[in-house]
C-alpha atoms as one frame of an Amber mdcrd trajectory, in Angstrom:
protein
  24.924 -99.728  61.324  21.950 -98.408  59.371  19.658-100.514  57.221  17.934
 -99.445  53.975  14.430 -99.853  55.403  15.103 -97.368  58.191  14.512 -94.688
  55.556  11.539 -96.296  53.830   8.159 -94.635  54.236   6.425 -96.700  51.566
   6.913-100.109  49.971   5.036-101.326  46.921   4.474-105.073  46.916   4.001
-106.509  43.420   2.285-109.879  43.149   3.826-111.635  40.133   0.673-113.715
  39.680  -1.490-110.614  39.164  -1.805-108.286  36.199  -1.320-104.546  36.095
  -4.191-102.241  35.237  -4.770-102.053  31.471  -2.401 -99.633  29.784   0.062
 -99.463  32.664   3.608-100.822  32.598   6.300-101.650  35.104   7.993 -98.409
  34.060   4.935 -96.668  35.496   5.138 -98.831  38.625   8.751 -97.845  39.243
   7.859 -94.157  38.944   5.187 -94.050  41.658   7.591 -92.561  44.197   7.661
 -95.646  46.413  10.857 -96.219  48.375  11.188 -99.881  47.397   9.490-102.611
  45.404   8.985-106.034  46.945   8.140-108.847  44.545   6.127-111.581  46.193
   2.808-113.341  46.548   1.226-116.205  48.451  -0.464-118.355  45.804   0.437
-119.559  42.296   3.859-117.922  42.318   6.639-119.374  40.157  10.225-118.436
  39.433   9.186-117.528  35.887   6.569-115.071  37.127   9.029-113.617  39.629
  11.691-113.241  36.946   9.274-111.429  34.631   8.712-108.684  37.194  12.392
-108.446  38.106  13.383-108.103  34.449  10.784-105.394  33.900  12.030-103.347
  36.880  15.773-103.925  36.679  16.675-100.774  34.729  15.160 -98.448  37.327
  16.840 -97.024  40.423  14.128 -98.012  42.897  15.411-100.681  45.332  14.128
-104.118  44.316  13.652-106.993  46.738  12.167-110.465  46.468   9.873-111.794
  49.178   9.807-115.534  48.438   6.753-117.458  49.608   8.752-120.702  49.603
  12.291-121.806  48.708  11.254-123.123  45.297  10.496-119.653  43.895  13.725
-117.897  44.907  15.386-116.091  41.997  19.157-115.581  41.931  19.551-112.274
  40.123  21.981-109.388  40.594  19.157-106.961  39.831  17.776-107.697  43.289
  18.994-105.590  46.178  18.146-108.450  48.480  15.662-110.942  49.880  13.101
-110.200  52.587  12.050-113.555  53.981   8.866-113.895  56.067   8.971-115.619
  59.443   5.334-115.902  60.575   5.537-115.702  64.352   1.900-116.650  64.919
   1.827-119.468  62.365   0.081-122.619  63.490   2.297-124.659  61.194   5.939
-124.378  62.305   7.031-124.861  58.708   6.417-121.116  58.265   8.490-120.226
  61.328  11.632-122.233  60.594  10.781-125.184  58.335  10.774-123.440  54.971
  13.906-121.571  55.937  15.703-124.779  56.889  14.834-126.238  53.495  16.144
-123.165  51.704  19.448-123.359  53.580  19.660-127.083  52.912  19.166-126.871
  49.157  20.827-123.568  48.293  23.936-121.497  48.865  22.330-118.430  50.412
  23.615-114.937  49.884  23.498-114.027  53.563  24.733-110.486  52.940  21.530
-109.779  51.032  19.081-111.865  53.071  16.963-110.430  55.897  13.981-111.940
  57.686  10.720-110.134  58.388   8.953-111.073  61.618   5.335-111.286  60.480
   2.260-111.177  62.677  -0.672-112.136  60.424  -4.035-110.812  61.630  -6.715
-111.262  58.949  -8.072-114.832  59.240  -9.717-114.558  55.798  -6.444-113.833
  54.020  -4.667-116.476  51.949  -1.507-116.052  53.992  -3.416-116.772  57.216
  -4.952-119.940  55.788  -1.667-120.986  54.193   0.280-120.683  57.454  -2.598
-121.686  59.773  -2.030-118.436  61.641  -3.672-117.735  64.990  -5.281-114.383
  64.226  -7.319-114.152  67.422  -4.887-111.712  68.998  -5.342-108.510  70.963
  -3.131-105.454  70.964  -1.177-106.747  73.942  -0.506-110.050  72.146   0.787
-108.280  69.055   2.937-105.953  71.167   4.407-109.002  72.906   5.154-110.665
  69.569   6.868-107.454  68.436   9.002-107.362  71.557   9.915-111.031  71.218
  10.863-110.459  67.584  13.179-107.573  68.389  14.568-108.545  71.782  14.760
-112.345  71.622  15.263-112.962  67.934  17.043-109.759  66.881  14.665-109.002
  64.029  15.245-105.749  62.151  11.747-105.740  60.621   8.455-106.449  62.384
   5.548-106.704  59.938   1.950-106.326  61.121  -0.047-107.850  58.247  -3.797
-107.501  57.798  -3.628-108.567  54.136  -6.818-107.543  52.353  -8.434-105.455
  55.082  -7.565-102.264  56.942  -6.253-103.083  60.388  -6.853-101.852  63.904
  -4.799 -98.721  64.593  -4.674 -99.571  68.309  -2.936-102.829  67.453  -0.436
-101.132  65.153   0.240 -98.444  67.740   0.830-101.089  70.417   3.359-102.840
  68.184   5.113 -99.539  67.508   5.355 -98.725  71.195   6.862-102.151  71.923
   9.784-101.568  69.552  12.956 -99.598  70.135  15.082-100.008  67.013  13.303
-102.450  64.697  11.409-101.001  61.732   7.645-101.529  61.902   6.022-102.433
  58.584   2.252-102.303  58.224   0.356-103.948  55.344  -3.316-104.459  54.589
  -6.218-102.512  53.149  -4.321 -99.381  52.148  -6.621 -98.097  49.430  -6.274
 -94.318  49.466  -4.467 -91.292  50.882  -6.462 -91.320  54.123  -5.705 -94.960
  54.958  -2.015 -94.458  54.234  -1.961 -91.327  56.378  -3.730 -93.060  59.266
  -1.415 -96.069  59.342   1.579 -93.848  58.661   0.935 -92.179  62.001   1.915
 -95.436  63.714   4.027 -97.550  61.347   7.491 -96.675  60.079   6.755 -98.176
  56.676   3.415 -98.681  54.952   3.195-101.527  52.437   0.744-101.269  49.544
  -0.077-104.246  47.345  -3.533-105.031  45.960  -4.189-101.386  45.155  -1.623
-101.481  42.369  -3.339-104.376  40.625  -6.899-103.194  41.316  -6.722 -99.440
  40.718  -3.308 -98.618  39.314  -0.344 -96.345  39.737  -2.188 -93.064  40.315
  -3.896 -94.570  43.362  -0.529 -95.840  44.587   0.976 -92.348  44.283  -1.738
 -91.026  46.586  -0.737 -93.546  49.241   2.899 -92.492  48.931   1.804 -88.926
  49.626  -0.394 -90.038  52.520   2.281 -91.861  54.482   4.893 -89.173  53.845
   2.528 -86.477  55.042   1.833 -88.542  58.165   5.533 -88.853  58.901   6.085
 -85.168  58.249   3.404 -84.415  60.866   4.997 -86.707  63.512
């Protein structure tokens, strides 16, 4: 059985709490060439903000997923192709490993057919997500590779997400995670600001996730990262 993300080179993560560059619209966002749009953020996210982005993207063909930061911001909308739910393997607070998920199951009737977890390893201690989850970011390449193997082999995760949120990561770490996986799709996110960074991480990760660049520099910069990761995969 194949999964949609097996064919994704590039994912654009839209933070509903952040604005687009002046003059740009979500029509422009959906035409960057990205393989999927993931709507999610760590801080100050509400269902209303989530819904605004979903409504703006719903008429386009690009796959649209929500990445909820907590159960309270989940949006039930047929425009979504599904939900990608973070499980932070190196979280210091177990709430972000199973606690939030238990609460979601307890209070809602989940659409399991459209819900998939992402096994996160968070590695930038300065990032909001690291502080929020109390993540242990003092990890070497062997630690991250072990987390990746645990995610795939013990917990059956289809997506392993190496997250450096806000800074460009260590390629040795990303490569180690890639080598530890057999079938799971390796996502990489963090510090992708141009073609070169996307190309470099695309040499190791199956899917490169771009986020802040959209809000800081705009859709033309995002298009360059789409080209970068696709060129990297073409050169594999």
